[in-house]
Residue, then its C-alpha position, 0 to 999 in steps of 0.5 A: x186706626x183701620x177704620x177708614x181703610x175698612x170703609x174704603x175697602x168695603x166700598x170696592x168689595x161688596x162681598x168681602x169681610x175685613x178684620x184688623x189683627x193686632x200684631x204689636x204696639x201699633x202694627x196693623x194687618x188687615x185680613x180681606x176674605x170674600x165668598x170664594x174664600x179667597x184671602x189677601x193680607x195688607x199691611x199698614x206700614x209704620x215707621x216709628x220716631x222714638x225719643x231716648x233719655x237725655x241723661x237718665x236712662x230711667x227717663x225712657x218711657x214704657x211705650x218706647x221700651x214695648x216698640x223697641x222690643x217688637x221692631x226689626x231695626x232701628x236707625x240711629x246716629x251712634x250705635x253705642x248709644x242705643x246699645x246702653x239702653x238695650x243692655x240696661x233693659x235686656x233687649x235685642x234688635x235684629x238690625x242697628x243702622x247708622x244714619x248721620x248728617x252725611x247719609x244720602x238718598x241711597x241710604x234713605x232708600x235702603x231704610x225705605x225698602x226695608x219698611x216696604x218689605x214688611x219689616x218694622x222700624x224706627x228712628x231713635x236719637x242719641x239723646x232726646x227727641x229725634x230730629x230736634x237739632x238732629x239728623x232725620x228730616x229727609x228720612x221722615x219725608x221719604x217715608x211720608x212720600x212713600x205713604x208710610x205712617x209716621x208714629x211719633x212717640x212722646x218723650x224726653x226733650x231737654x229744650x222743654x225741661x229747660x223752659x219749664x224750670x227756667x223761671x222765664x215766660x212759657x206762653x210763648x217760646x222759640x227754639x233756634x237750634x245751636x247758636x252761630x259762631x260769629x258774634x255778630x251773627x249771634x246778636x243779629x239772631x237774637x235782636x231779630x227775635x226780640x220784637x216777638x216778645x218770646x223766650x228764646x231757646x238755644x243750645x250752646x257749646x261749653x267751649x263758647x258759653x262764657x264768650x256768649x254771656x260776655x257778648x250778651x252782657x256787653x250788648x244787652x246788659x240788664x235788659x235780658x234775663x238769662x237761664x242756663x240749664x246745665x246737664x239736665x236729668x244728670x248728676x250734675x243738673x243745675x240751673x243758673x239764672x239772672x242777668x248775663x253778668x250775674x250768671x257769668x259770676x256764678x261760672x267763674x266762681x265755680x269752673x265745674x259749672x262750665x262743663x257739660x251740655x247747655x241750653x240757653x234761654x233769654x227773655x227780654x223785659x217787656x219795656x225793652x227797646x227793639x234795637x234791630x233798627x239801630x243794629x241795621x243802621x250800624x251795619x249800613x254806616x259803619x264803613x262811612x261813620x264813626x261809632x260816635x256818629x252812628x250812635x247819635x244818628x241811630x239815637x235820633x231815629x229810634x229814641x234809644x239812649x245814645x250812650x247805650x247804643x255806643x257801648x253796644x256798637x263798640x262791642x260789635x266793632x271789637x268782635x267783628 
């Protein structure tokens, strides 16, 4: 909106008239004139955050298509991804700029200067909402630091689609990005979040999904409910729900289910014990006591079942 800017300009120029002129979807040009017929132009600079389909190209929004038809350039991680959309909808963009996790301050300065010079542009992900486990955080901050308006367009995102179809609680959830590779780190991040009583959402690789579920099964067993959202919005979209061992059984029964892109969601039962303290005790005592002794100590302190703790700590020792 140009209203605040109009008010600000009027306070500085009593004999000026200020009028906005629409240039595009969100672009605004403010024209300032005074009694001497001097004219000044002031552009309100924008940089768009443009979500893209996560599988089905028909999921792109009308507003995103309109913005893509008007901008001078788009920043993407892979040029091949956006070209599919441009070809499908017969769009042409003057310049496509590659921006990855390895892009540096010099790259961000080039993009910033294009906006400051009057060009219109935006950041678009390969799939889904930009910046969600995707490069762009530093670029957006560069724009903000230079008083460039950020306009985020709503659109597809796999984690929300997975959540609402998971059958797990949606009133409180936490997205944790990609799971770490090491087993103990996985257990630590899940256990530390367990006390929040929230549905946990992760991205996971198809190469590690079986090992991750086996780890969840040996560590948490029937105390956790799982949903695997596979290939959302694509032809082979599927949702696997149940305890870790139940989902494992489904995956082993059909190897084709093990392929694709996965969103992993977890929710603990309300009555489950918080095992974070027990895990801390194991981490501090495992070099001086046996697993059996640690289990007994942890059980006395936390009230958790000694046999459950023994099996849990045994899985730690095997995977560390």
